[in-house]
N, C-alpha and C positions, 0 to 999 in steps of 0.2 A: 040240794044246790048249800043248804047252808055251811053242812062238813068243808065242802069246797071252798067256803072262807072262811078259812080258819089256818093260822099259822106257823101253826104246829104239825102247818105237812108237813110231808116228808120232803116229798115237790120239790115245795117252794123252800123249803129249807136246803135243798141240795143247787137252788137256784142261788142261793145266796151267800151259800159255802163257795159258788164257782168264783161267784162277783169277787168273794174276798182273795180267794184266789191271785184272779185275776190281776184284781186293786192291786196287793203286796206287789204281785212280778216287777209292776208299770211303775211302783214308792208312790199310787193313787188310792188316797183314805176310800175308806166305802162305810156308810152311814147309817146306822137305821131309827127312825121318827116314827114315833105315830104307834096307836096301841101295842104290835110288836114287840116296841122299846121298850112299856108302860111296865111287861108281865114282869114280874123279878125273874123265874129259876126262866124265863126263854132268853132274857136280854144276857142269865148267865152261860145259855146254850149257842146265841150271836157271836157274842167273846171266843167262845169256841171253837165256832167254825171261823175262826179269823175275822170279823167286821173289825172296826178299827174307831167306830165309838158309838155310841145311841144317845138319841134325844127322849127328854123326856121331861112329863106336866113334872111341876113343880111337886105337886101333890105327892107323884112316883116318884124323889128324887131318896128319899129314905128305905123304901121297902128293896127298889133295885140295889142301891146303896151298900144297900144291911147284906144284901141277898151276893154281889157284886166278889162281898170284905171276906164273908166265909170259907171260899173252896178260890184256888190258885187257879192261874188260866189252863194249864192241862190236866187238872177233872173238869173245867165245864170244857176242856176238848173228850175227852172221857163220854162227857154226858151225849155232849155233840152229835159220836159219833158212834151213841148207839138209838139216839134217838133219829137220825139219819136211815140207819135201817131195821129201822121200824116200815113197817107198810099202811100206816093211819096215826090220823092230828093223836087220837085219843092214846095211843101204841105210841106217840113218841115220847107225848108225855108223862106218860108212865117208861117209858123207860132211863125215860132224861131223870127223875126222880129217883127209881133204883139206886142208877151210878151214883145220884150222890148219895143217898142215903148208905151209901153201901163204901161214903168217904169221910165217916161219924153225923151229917150236919141233916136232922130232923126234912122227909119233903117239908116245904107247901102248901 
């Protein structure tokens, strides 16, 4: 069951993307906090699906901020679409990493 408790699960990412879309349509911000928001690459994917805010611990602020500063929202959107198209959490991680690497960023 541990593999189902992974924030990179494409089904969970699709749910977050849908919530973010609904939030935008209704003028309601959608934020993510906790461990999912502290993963620098996942933070970028979350921004790419439309999450409007991330709440991270002080220790995670620098790595998450650095990752978000490297790419545009559009690049993170492409990485998010690649992750969403994947069939597993590991596949989503790899797809996002490949997408961002093609943008000239070395995967973390």
